[in-house]
N, C-alpha and C positions, 0 to 999 in steps of 0.2 A: 432531528437527529443530531445535527451540528450544535444546536442551541444547548441541548442537554450535556454534551461533552464539554462545551464552553463554560457552562456553570460549574461543573465538577473541576475542570482545570483551573478556572478562576479562583475557586476556593483554595485549592492546593497551592496556587501561586501566592495568594494572600498570606498564608501561614509560612511560606518559605522565602518571602521578599527580602528579609534581612540577611539571607545567605548568599545573595547575588553580589558578587564582587564588583562587577562593572557592567554597564549597559549604555553604551554611548550611541551616538547617531548612526555610525556605520553598522553596528549590530542591529539597531532598530530597522534600518533600511533593508538589511539582509533578511530579517524576520518577515517584513512585509513582502519582499520579493519571493521568499520561499512560500509564503501563504498563497500568493498569486499562482505560483507554479503548481502548488498542491491542488488548488480549486480547479485550475484549467485541466490538470490531470484527470480529475474526477469527471469533468465535463466531457472531455474527449472519450473517456472510457464508456460512459453511458450513452454518448452519441454513437459510439461504435456499436454498442448493443442495439441501438434503434435502427440504424441503417444497414448494419451487416448481420452476421449470423453469430449466435452464441458460441459454437465450437471454434470458429476461427478467432474471434476476439479473445476468447478465454485462453486459447493457446498462445497467442502473441503476448497477451498480458502476463501470463505465467512465465514466459521466457524473458519478460522485461526485467527480471531480477539481474540479468547480465549487465544492464546499463549502469547501475550504481556500482557494480564490480569494476567495470572498465573506467568509470569516472574516478573511483577511488584510487585505482592503480596509477592514473595519469595525474590527477590534481593533488591527492593526499599522499602519494608515494607509499601506499600500503601494499607490501608484497607478502602474500601468504607463503608458507612452505609448500614443497611438492605434494605431500599427502593432502594438504588443505586445498590446493588447486584441483586435485582429483576429486575431493569431496564436493567442492563447489560445482564442478562440471556435472558430477553425477546427480546432485540435487536438482540443478536447473533442468537437466535432460529429463529426469524423472517427473518433475512437476509438469513439464510440457506434456508428457505422455498421459499423466493423470487427468489433466485438464482437457485433453483432446477426446471427443467422442465421434463415433462414425454416424452421426445423425444425417438425415436427408437434408441437404442443402436446398434452399428454395430455388436458387439460380446462381450461375457463375457470377453474374453482375452483382447480386446482393452479397455474395460471399466476399468478393473483392472490395466492395464499398466500405467494409469495416476495417480494412487493413491499415490504411493511413491514420484514422483516428486512434486505433490501437497502438500503433508505432509512436505517435505523438504523445499519447498518454504514458507510454513507458519512458520516453525521453524526459518528459516533464517531471515525472515521479523520481527518476534518477537524479535529475538536477536538484530536486527538493531535498533528497536525502543528503547530498553533499553540503548544501547550505545549512541544513538544520544541525548537522554535526559540528560545523564551524561555530555556529552561534551557541549551541547548548554546551560546547566545551568550556565556554567562559561564563555562562549564566546559570548553567544547570538545566534539567529537562523541562521543568514546569512552565517557565515564562515563555519561551519560544513557541511551544505547542499551543499555549493559551492564546498567543497573538495569531498563530495560524488559524486556529478554529474560530477565533473572534472575527478575523477578516473573512473567513468563509461564510459566516452568518450574515455579515454585512453584504458581501457580494451576491449571495444567493437571494437575500431580501431585495436588493436592488433589481436583480434579474426578474423576480416574481412581480415587483411593482411595474416594471417596464412592460411585462407581458399581461398586466392587469389580471393576474391570477388571484381568485378569491376563494377557491375551493379549499376545504379543510378535510383531513382524514376522519373517518368515523371514530366515535369515542372508544369503541372496543379495540381499536387498532393502536391507541396511544401507548398502552402498556408495552407493546412490542417496540414501538419507536423509542421509548425511554430506555428500555433494556439495550437496544441496538446502539443508541447514543452512548450509553455508559461503557459497554463492551468496546465499542470503536475507540473511544478516548483512552481507555486503559491500554488497549493494544498498541496505539501510537505512542503512549507514554513509555510503555515497556520497550518498544522498538528504539526510542530515542535514548533511553538509559543503556540499551544494549550496544548501540553504535559508539557510545562514549567509553564503554569498558572493553570492547573488542574491535576487531577490524570490520570496516563497512562491508568489505568483500566476503566476509564470513556471515555476518548478521543478516545482510540482505537476502541471500539465498535461503537462509533458515526461516526468515519471515514469510517467504513465499510458500511455506508449508501450509498456509491457511487453506490453499486449494486441496491439498491432500486431506486435511481435516474435514472440509466441506463434502468431498466425495465419500469419505469413510462414513460420516454421519448419515448422508443420504442413502448409503448401502444398508445400514443397520436400522435407521428410523423410517425412511421412506421406502425401503425394500427395493432400491434401484440396483440392478445387476451391474457388476463391474465387468468391463470389457477386457480382453486379453492384454491390450497395450497398457491399460490402467493398472493391471496387476503387476506387470513388468516395471512400470513407472514407480509403483509403491516400493518394490524392493530395491530399485536404484536409489530412491530417497533414503531408505534405511541404510544402505551401504554408504551413501555420502555423509550422512550424520555420524556414522561410525568412524569414517576417515577424519572428520573435523574434530572428533573427541580424542583422537590419538595424541 
C-alpha cells in the first residue's frame, strides 16, 4: 500500500521539482523526523487494534484530532474565531460519537490495553501534522509527502526482514491494495495542501470526517445499523461544518 503511494508521489515530485524554492538540511531532517513519527503513529494504531478493542481504540483515535489543534495553537499561534472554535469542538465530539459503538467488550483488561497505544498514536500523528506544515510551506506538498512515504516503505521493509516475513497477499487482493495505496496517497496529499491554505486547527478536524464517511458507507453498503449516539454524532458533525463555513 505504501509502495503504491510512494510511486505516485515520486512521479508528482519529479514533475514539480523545479518549483521547489529551497530544501536545505534542516528541512530534510524535519521530513525524516515527520516520516518516523507518521510510521510510529500507524504502528501504535494497529497495535492498539491488536491488543485492545476496536470501539475503544477507534473512539480515542477519532478524538485525536484535538492533538494537532492544540499543537497548532501553541506552536503555530493559529487562533480560530469563536464560531470556528464551536465548529471544531462540534466536529470532534460528533466524530467521537460516530466512531463509538456499544459492542460487547471482551474484558475490561483488553479494553484498557488499547488505550495507551491509541493515545500514543494520536500524539505522534499530531506532531507529524505540525512538522509537515512547516516543511511543505517552503517546499510545496509533493516532496515532503514523498519522503514520508518513502521512509515508510523502508522502515516497514526493514521490520518485515527482521521478522523474516515471507508471506505475500493473494493475487486477487492486489487490485484492492493498489486502490487503497492510491486513495491513501491522494488523501494525505489533499490534507497537506489543505493545512497550507487554511489553519491546521480547522483542517485537522475536517480530515477526521473519514470516520463519518466510513460509518455512512457501512450503513448503506454493508447494511449496518446506525446506533442512536452515531446519529447524534452525525448531526453534530454537520453543525460543526456549517459553523466552519460561516
